[in-house]
C-alpha positions in Angstrom: -0.1 0.0 0.3 1.5 3.1 -0.7 0.0 6.4 1.3 -3.4 7.2 1.2 -3.8 6.9 -2.6 -1.5 3.4 -2.8 -2.6 0.1 -3.7 -2.9 -3.0 -1.5 -1.2 -5.8 -2.4 -2.3 -9.0 -0.1 -2.2 -12.9 -0.3 -3.0 -12.5 -4.0 -0.4 -10.2 -5.1 -1.2 -6.7 -6.7 -5.0 -6.0 -6.6 -5.6 -10.0 -7.1 -5.5 -11.2 -3.1 -8.6 -12.5 -2.6 -9.9 -11.1 -5.9 -9.7 -7.5 -4.1 -8.3 -4.3 -5.0 -8.5 -1.1 -2.3 -7.6 2.6 -2.2 -6.9 4.2 0.7 -8.7 7.7 2.2 -11.5 8.7 -0.3 -11.2 5.2 -2.0 -13.4 2.6 -2.8 -13.5 -1.3 -2.0 -15.3 -3.7 -4.4 -15.2 -7.2 -5.8 -14.0 -8.2 -9.2 -14.3 -12.3 -9.5 -15.9 -14.7 -7.1 -18.1 -11.8 -5.1 -21.4 -10.7 -5.5 -22.2 -7.4 -3.7 -20.2 -4.0 -3.2 -19.2 -2.6 -0.1 -17.5 0.4 1.1 -14.7 0.8 3.8 -13.9 4.6 4.7 -10.6 5.5 6.6 -8.9 8.4 7.1 -5.1 6.7 7.3 -3.7 4.3 5.7 -4.2 0.5 7.1 -3.2 -2.9 6.2 -6.7 -4.8 5.2 -6.6 -8.2 4.3 -10.1 -9.8 2.5 -11.9 -12.6 4.1 -15.7 -12.8 3.3 -18.6 -11.0 2.1 -22.0 -11.7 3.3 -25.5 -10.6 2.4 -28.4 -9.7 4.0 -31.8 -8.2 3.2 -31.1 -4.5 4.1 -27.2 -4.4 4.0 -24.3 -5.7 2.7 -21.7 -6.9 5.5 -17.9 -6.9 4.6 -15.8 -8.8 7.3 -12.2 -7.8 7.3 -9.1 -7.5 9.6 -7.5 -4.4 10.9 -4.5 -5.2 13.1 -6.0 -8.7 14.1 -9.3 -7.1 15.2 -12.4 -8.4 13.8 -14.7 -5.5 12.8 -17.9 -5.7 10.8 -19.0 -2.7 8.8 -22.2 -2.9 7.5 -23.1 -0.5 4.2 -26.7 0.2 3.5 -27.6 -0.7 0.4 -28.9 2.7 -0.8 -26.0 4.5 0.4 -24.8 7.4 -1.9 -21.0 6.4 -1.6 -21.8 3.1 -3.3 -20.8 3.0 -6.7 -22.6 0.0 -8.5 -21.8 -1.0 -11.9 -24.3 -1.2 -13.9 -23.7 -5.0 -14.9 -24.3 -5.8 -11.5 -27.7 -4.7 -11.5 -30.3 -7.6 -12.0 -32.9 -7.0 -14.7 -36.3 -9.3 -15.0 -35.5 -12.0 -17.8 -37.7 -12.1 -20.9 -38.7 -15.4 -19.6 -40.2 -14.2 -16.5 -42.1 -11.4 -18.3 -43.7 -14.0 -20.3 -44.5 -16.2 -17.7 -46.4 -13.3 -15.7 -48.4 -12.4 -18.9 -49.3 -15.5 -19.5 -50.5 -16.4 -16.1 -52.3 -12.8 -15.9 -53.9 -13.9 -19.1 -55.0 -17.2 -17.9 -56.5 -15.9 -14.8 -58.5 -13.3 -16.7 -59.6 -15.9 -19.0 -60.9 -18.2 -15.7 -62.4 -15.1 -14.3 -64.3 -14.4 -17.5 -65.4 -18.2 -17.6 -66.6 -17.8 -13.9 -68.6 -14.8 -14.7 -70.6 -16.1 -17.7 -71.1 -19.5 -16.2 -72.5 -17.5 -13.1 -74.5 -15.1 -15.5 -76.2 -18.2 -17.5 -76.9 -20.2 -14.1 -78.7 -17.2 -12.6 -80.6 -16.6 -15.7 -81.8 -20.3 -15.8 -82.6 -20.1 -12.0 -84.8 -16.7 -12.4 -86.5 -18.2 -15.5 -88.3 -20.6 -12.7 -88.9 -24.3 -13.8 -89.9 -25.6 -17.1 -93.2 -26.6 -15.8 -94.6 -23.4 -15.8 -94.9 -21.0 -19.0 -92.1 -18.9 -19.6 -92.4 -15.2 -20.6 -89.4 -13.3 -21.6 -88.4 -10.7 -18.7 -86.9 -7.6 -21.2 -85.2 -5.3 -18.9 -87.6 -5.8 -15.9 -86.2 -7.0 -12.6 -86.4 -10.4 -11.6 -86.7 -11.4 -8.1 -84.7 -14.1 -6.6 -87.0 -14.6 -3.7 -89.7 -15.1 -6.2 -88.0 -17.6 -8.1 -87.3 -19.7 -5.4 -91.0 -19.5 -4.5 -91.7 -20.9 -8.0 -89.1 -23.6 -7.6 -90.0 -25.0 -4.3 -94.0 -24.9 -5.6 -92.7 -26.8 -8.7 -91.0 -29.6 -7.0 -93.5 -29.8 -4.1 -96.4 -30.1 -6.7 -94.5 -32.6 -8.7 -94.2 -35.3 -5.6 -97.3 -34.2 -3.9 -100.9 -32.6 -4.6 -101.3 -29.1 -3.7 -104.1 -30.0 -0.5 -101.5 -32.8 0.5 -98.6 -30.4 0.2 -100.7 -27.6 2.3 -101.5 -30.1 5.0 -97.7 -31.4 5.1 -96.6 -29.0 8.0 -99.4 -29.8 10.3 -99.0 -33.6 9.8 -95.4 -33.0 10.8 -96.3 -31.2 13.6 -98.6 -34.2 14.9 -95.8 -36.5 14.1 -93.4 -34.3 16.3 -95.9 -34.1 19.4 -96.7 -38.0 19.2 -92.6 -38.5 19.3 -92.1 -36.4 22.2 -95.2 -37.8 23.8 -95.8 -41.1 23.3 -99.2 -41.7 25.3 -100.9 -39.1 23.7 -103.7 -39.8 22.0 -102.7 -38.0 18.7 -100.6 -40.6 18.0 -103.3 -42.8 16.5 -104.3 -40.0 14.1 -100.4 -39.9 13.2 -100.4 -43.7 12.5 -103.4 -43.4 10.4 -101.7 -40.5 8.3 -98.5 -42.5 7.7 -100.6 -45.8 6.6 -102.6 -43.6 4.1 -99.1 -42.2 3.1 -97.8 -45.5 2.6 -100.3 -47.0 0.7 -100.9 -44.2 -1.4 -97.2 -44.2 -2.3 -97.0 -48.0 -2.8 -99.9 -48.2 -5.3 -99.0 -45.1 -7.0 -95.6 -46.7 -7.5 -97.4 -49.9 -9.0 -99.6 -47.8 -11.5 -97.0 -45.6 -12.4 -98.0 -44.1 -15.8 -95.9 -44.5 -18.9 -97.5 -42.6 -21.6 -96.9 -40.9 -25.3 -98.4 -37.6 -25.2 -98.4 -35.3 -28.1 -99.8 -31.5 -27.4 -101.5 -29.3 -30.4 -101.7 -25.5 -29.4 -103.6 -23.0 -31.4 -101.4 -20.9 -33.9 -102.3 -17.4 -31.8 -104.8 -16.6 -29.3 -105.9 -13.5 -27.7 -106.2 -12.1 -24.4 -109.3 -12.6 -22.5 -110.5 -15.0 -25.0 -110.9 -19.0 -24.1 -108.5 -21.2 -26.3 -108.5 -25.4 -26.7 -105.4 -27.5 -26.4 -105.6 -31.1 -27.6 -103.6 -33.9 -26.1 -103.0 -37.0 -27.8 -102.6 -39.7 -25.2 -101.1 -43.5 -25.6 -100.5 -45.8 -22.8 -97.5 -48.0 -23.2 -97.6 -50.1 -19.9 -99.4 -53.6 -19.5 -101.3 -52.1 -16.6 -104.0 -49.0 -16.7 -103.4 -45.3 -16.2 -105.6 -44.0 -13.6 -106.8 -40.6 -12.3 -104.8 -38.8 -14.8 -104.2 -35.0 -15.0 -102.3 -33.1 -17.8 -100.3 -29.9 -17.5 -101.1 -29.0 -14.1 -98.6 -26.0 -14.1 -99.9 -24.5 -16.8 -103.1 -22.5 -15.4 -101.2 -21.2 -12.1 -99.7 -18.0 -13.0 -99.9 -16.4 -16.7 -103.2 -18.7 -17.8 -106.4 -19.8 -16.0 -107.8 -23.0 -16.2 -111.5 -23.2 -17.4 -111.5 -27.0 -18.2 -109.1 -29.3 -16.9 -107.2 -31.4 -19.4 -108.1 -34.8 -16.8 -109.2 -38.3 -17.6 -110.3 -40.9 -14.9 -108.6 -44.3 -16.8 -106.8 -45.2 -20.0 -106.4 -48.9 -20.4 -103.3 -50.8 -21.5 -101.9 -49.9 -25.1 -105.5 -47.9 -25.5 -104.8 -43.9 -27.1 -107.1 -41.3 -26.3 -107.8 -37.6 -27.3 -108.7 -35.1 -24.3 -108.8 -31.4 -24.8 -108.6 -28.6 -22.0 -109.8 -25.3 -22.0 -107.4 -22.2 -20.9 -107.8 -18.3 -20.8 -104.9 -16.3 -21.1 -104.3 -13.1 -18.8 -101.5 -11.5 -20.3 -100.3 -10.4 -23.9 -96.9 -12.0 -24.8 -94.9 -14.9 -26.3 -94.5 -18.1 -24.1 -92.1 -20.6 -24.0 -93.9 -24.2 -23.1 -90.9 -26.3 -22.0 -92.6 -29.5 -20.5 -95.5 -31.5 -21.3 -96.9 -33.9 -18.2 -99.2 -36.2 -17.2 -99.5 -36.9 -13.4 -101.4 -39.6 -11.6 -102.9 -38.8 -8.2 -103.8 -42.9 -7.8 -105.4 -43.7 -5.2 -105.9 -41.1 -2.7 -104.6 -38.0 -4.4 -101.6 -37.6 -1.9 -98.7 -38.2 -3.9 -98.2 -37.8 -7.6 -96.5 -39.9 -10.3 -95.6 -38.3 -13.7 -94.9 -38.7 -17.0 -92.9 -35.9 -18.4 -91.3 -35.3 -21.7 -89.5 -32.1 -22.6 -90.9 -29.9 -25.2 -90.1 -26.4 -27.1 -93.2 -25.0 -28.3 -94.3 -21.4 -28.3 -97.6 -19.9 -27.6 -98.2 -16.2 -28.9 -101.0 -14.3 -27.1 -102.3 -10.9 -28.9 -103.3 -7.9 -27.3 -107.0 -7.5 -27.0 -108.5 -5.5 -30.1 -112.1 -3.9 -30.1 -112.7 -2.6 -33.5 -113.4 0.9 -34.4 -116.5 2.4 -36.4 -114.8 5.5 -37.2 -111.1 6.7 -37.7 -110.4 10.2 -39.1 -106.7 10.5 -40.5 -104.9 13.7 -40.1 -105.3 16.2 -42.9 -102.6 16.3 -45.6 -102.6 12.8 -46.5 -100.0 12.1 -49.3 -101.3 9.5 -51.8 -98.0 7.5 -53.1 -97.7 5.8 -56.3 -94.2 4.8 -55.5 -95.6 3.4 -52.6 -97.0 0.6 -54.8 -94.0 -0.3 -56.6 -92.2 -1.6 -53.5 -95.4 -4.1 -52.5 -97.0 -5.0 -55.9 -96.1 -6.2 -59.1 -96.0 -4.3 -62.0 -99.3 -6.1 -63.5 -101.2 -5.4 -60.2 -100.1 -1.7 -59.8 -102.8 -0.4 -62.8 -106.3 -0.6 -62.1 -108.4 -1.9 -65.1 -110.9 0.9 -66.4 -112.1 -0.2 -69.9 -111.6 -0.7 -73.2 -111.2 1.7 -76.3 -110.1 1.6 -79.8 -106.2 1.1 -80.7 -104.1 4.2 -81.3 -100.7 4.4 -82.7 -98.0 4.2 -80.0 -100.3 1.8 -77.7 -98.4 -1.2 -76.1 -99.3 -4.3 -78.2 -99.7 -6.1 -74.9 -102.6 -4.5 -73.8 -104.8 -5.4 -77.0 -107.8 -7.4 -76.0 -108.4 -9.9 -78.7 -111.7 -11.2 -78.1 -112.9 -7.7 -78.2 -111.1 -6.8 -81.5 -112.4 -10.0 -83.1 -116.1 -9.2 -82.3 -115.5 -5.8 -83.7 -113.2 -6.6 -86.4 -110.9 -3.7 -85.1 -108.1 -3.7 -82.6 -109.1 -2.6 -79.2 -106.8 -2.2 -76.3 -107.4 -2.4 -72.5 -107.2 0.9 -70.7 -105.9 1.4 -67.3 -105.3 4.0 -64.7 -102.6 4.3 -62.2 -103.5 3.3 -58.6 -102.8 5.3 -55.8 -102.6 4.7 -51.9 -102.3 5.9 -48.5 -99.7 5.1 -46.1 -99.7 5.7 -42.6 -96.9 5.7 -39.8 -98.1 4.0 -36.4 -95.7 5.3 -33.5 -96.3 3.3 -30.5 -94.4 4.9 -27.1 -93.6 2.3 -24.9 -92.0 4.4 -21.8 -93.8 5.3 -19.0 -92.5 7.3 -15.9 -94.4 6.8 -13.0 -93.3 7.6 -9.2 -92.7 4.5 -6.9 -95.6 3.8 -4.8 -95.4 2.6 -1.3 -96.5 -0.7 -0.2 -100.0 -0.7 0.9 -102.4 -3.3 2.8 -105.0 -2.4 0.9 -103.8 -2.6 -2.6 -102.5 -6.1 -1.6 -105.8 -7.3 -0.1 -107.5 -6.5 -3.0 -105.0 -8.1 -5.7 -105.4 -11.3 -3.9 -109.0 -11.0 -4.0 -109.1 -10.1 -7.8 -106.7 -13.3 -8.2 -109.1 -15.2 -6.5 -111.9 -13.8 -8.7 -109.8 -14.6 -12.1 -109.2 -10.9 -12.6 -105.6 -10.5 -12.2 -102.4 -11.8 -10.8 -101.2 -13.0 -7.4 -98.3 -10.5 -7.0 -97.1 -7.3 -9.3 -95.8 -8.7 -12.8 -94.3 -5.4 -13.8 -97.2 -4.9 -16.2 -97.8 -1.2 -17.3 -101.8 -0.7 -17.9 -101.2 2.2 -20.2 -99.0 0.4 -22.1 -101.3 -2.5 -22.3 -103.9 -0.1 -23.6 -101.5 1.8 -26.4 -101.0 -1.8 -27.5 -104.7 -2.7 -27.8 -105.6 0.9 -29.6 -102.7 0.4 -32.0 -104.0 -3.0 -32.8 -107.5 -1.8 -33.2 -106.0 1.0 -35.6 -104.1 -0.9 -37.7 -107.3 -3.6 -38.2 -109.1 -0.3 -39.6 -106.8 0.8 -42.0 -106.1 -3.0 -43.3 -109.8 -2.8 -44.1 -109.5 0.1 -46.0 -106.6 -1.0 -48.2 -104.3 1.2 -46.5 -100.2 0.6 -45.9 -99.1 0.9 -42.5 -95.5 1.6 -41.3 -95.5 0.5 -37.5 -92.7 2.0 -35.4 -92.7 0.8 -32.0 -89.9 2.8 -30.1 -87.7 0.8 -27.4 -84.4 -0.6 -26.9 -84.5 -2.0 -30.5 -86.8 -0.1 -32.9 -89.1 -2.5 -34.3 -90.3 -1.2 -38.1 -93.1 -3.4 -39.8 -94.8 -2.6 -43.1 -98.5 -4.1 -43.4 -100.6 -4.3 -46.0 -101.3 -5.0 -49.9 -99.8 -8.5 -49.3 -96.6 -7.5 -47.7 -97.8 -8.6 -43.8 -100.9 -9.7 -42.4 -102.4 -8.2 -39.5 -101.4 -11.3 -37.7 -97.9 -10.6 -38.0 -98.2 -7.2 -36.9 -100.1 -8.2 -33.6 -97.3 -10.8 -33.2 -94.6 -7.6 -33.2 -97.3 -5.7 -30.4 -97.5 -9.0 -28.4 -93.6 -8.9 -27.6 -93.3 -5.3 -26.9 -92.0 -5.0 -23.0 -92.0 -1.7 -21.2 -88.8 0.6 -21.4 -87.5 2.6 -18.3 -86.2 5.6 -20.3 -87.9 7.3 -23.1 -86.7 6.0 -26.3 -88.4 8.1 -28.8 -85.1 10.6 -29.1 -83.2 7.5 -29.7 -84.9 7.3 -33.5 -82.1 7.7 -36.1 -82.3 10.5 -38.6 -83.2 7.7 -41.5 -86.4 7.0 -39.5 -87.6 10.6 -39.3 -87.1 10.7 -43.0 -89.1 7.9 -44.1 -91.5 9.1 -41.6 -91.6 12.5 -43.2 -92.2 10.8 -46.9 -95.1 9.3 -45.7 -97.0 12.6 -45.2 -99.0 11.6 -42.0 -98.6 9.9 -38.7 -100.8 8.3 -36.0 -98.7 8.8 -32.8 -100.1 7.2 -29.4 -98.0 8.4 -26.2 -98.2 7.4 -23.0 -97.3 11.0 -21.8 -96.4 14.4 -23.2 -93.3 15.7 -21.2 -90.5 18.1 -23.1 -89.2 15.1 -24.7 -92.3 14.0 -26.3 -92.7 17.4 -27.3 -89.5 17.7 -29.2 -90.3 14.4 -30.9 -93.6 15.8 -32.5 -92.2 19.0 -33.3 -89.5 17.0 -35.4 -92.2 15.3 -37.2 -94.1 18.5 -37.9 -90.6 20.2 -39.0 -90.6 17.6 -41.7 -94.3 18.4 -43.2 -95.9 15.4 -41.2 -99.4 15.9 -40.2 -99.8 14.5 -36.8 -102.9 12.9 -35.1 -101.7 12.8 -31.5 -103.5 10.4 -29.0 -102.7 10.7 -25.5 -103.1 7.9 -22.7 -103.4 9.2 -19.4 -104.6 12.5 -18.0 -102.5 15.3 -15.9 -100.3 16.2 -18.7 -100.9 20.0 -20.7 -101.7 19.1 -24.2 -101.9 21.0 -27.5 -105.1 21.4 -29.4 -106.7 18.5 -31.2 -105.2 15.9 -29.1 -107.3 13.3 -28.0 -107.2 12.2 -24.5 -108.1 8.5 -23.6 -107.9 6.5 -20.2 -106.6 2.9 -20.3 -109.9 1.5 -18.6 -112.0 3.0 -21.8 -109.9 1.5 -24.1 -109.2 -1.9 -22.5 -113.4 -2.0 -21.8 -114.0 -1.3 -25.6 -115.5 2.2 -25.1 -113.4 3.8 -27.8 -115.1 3.3 -31.2 -114.2 6.4 -32.7 -111.4 8.5 -33.3 
């Protein structure tokens, strides 16, 4: 070592003793080969240093060395400003580690999306309820898990037991518990009799368990409030008779009302039979019937033994349609010749007027050869262009109403109406004003189609529905199918119509607009139509709104009762 700035020569020679090289005061000490970390020894006077070992700890680097045969340990902080770290010593994450972390993150994200999708599908399936009951598309309405749980419990309970037995089951369990706690009680004999009846019913029911081939024939379309028939074709596939049969017991529980149950007392072995049941639809919609069942309650109607088959059938229920006697279209109707070219053939777009003599330049295809043969001169058929009236029918599907607090009076009235067959057992999310608007739209469409008019239906919603009906394009049934599937919208959607839709309505010339309110958004919508030269006939369902002149205000009760016959 030479002075304060000299060099150290130890056991390994010049700068190579134990792989070390040092400097005096103000110098630095670091390892070259065989060492891993960096340390600093700061001394004001020259001393002799011999390196022995370097130890690494999580927070610092420890350098052990000997100074005049005295062991000293200096801890050098890892983040010290005196440490000069070579760039080659800093460890950087390798590309392999980066690829591994990226692939693991991608794997966990894909697992999360798969689990989320499975949960959503499972929850949707659970909220749909059991297949033994008709399913109706919920749209954007809220579906209660508690209500779905009730339907699942009721569906499985009525599959195993009859409804009276299911209601008596808690009482029977109480009697059984009482007889177990007090064996000397007199109610023990009653419990034994009940158990004997249950065991006998179960055993005999298993012996005569039905095995049937069932075919259900549904009507193509039905209407709300009108009875309809469902026909069943049965065939017994067992050597024993099928006794006390009841078909589609869950069909008349919620959305439909059973007027005449499809039941059969006995079906002999190998015999075929046709029976029918009468039902009534309470609400419009497109219903999915996912199960066809025949249940036997033989002998005491306690336990049920079923023959079940899955099905995928749909039943469309149209809104009620009450015919109109008079409908005054708004002034400014545009008679359109071009409309015929969209919906009719060229030969059908001309109306025959009569025959006349042939003139130079007439189309030879229009020569009436029979009349020409009788007269001896050429006679041609004369046609006249036919014009038609196209009307836009716009239906509003949004109704904003304040939420009402729960009321015991309303709940009691709703339960009484349900047992009278007039409504549902609980609120089903229906909007009476919307149902009245769709019924009125059906009546207007029926009146216009009878007059050989062309209708463009626009139902504003999450997805704008547009249908053109009349003149062999689409029938009234197709239009009613569209109306039956419309669901209420929570937010106004008339402003969401595209500019192309406004231009098409403007080309028609007139529009019948059915609104469920008249707030600022609806005023702007009507103003947009009028700016494009459309003559608007405004029909408002509900009162309490400031409306302009020449507006017809109607109530939902009058429309549903059929008291609106002139507009």
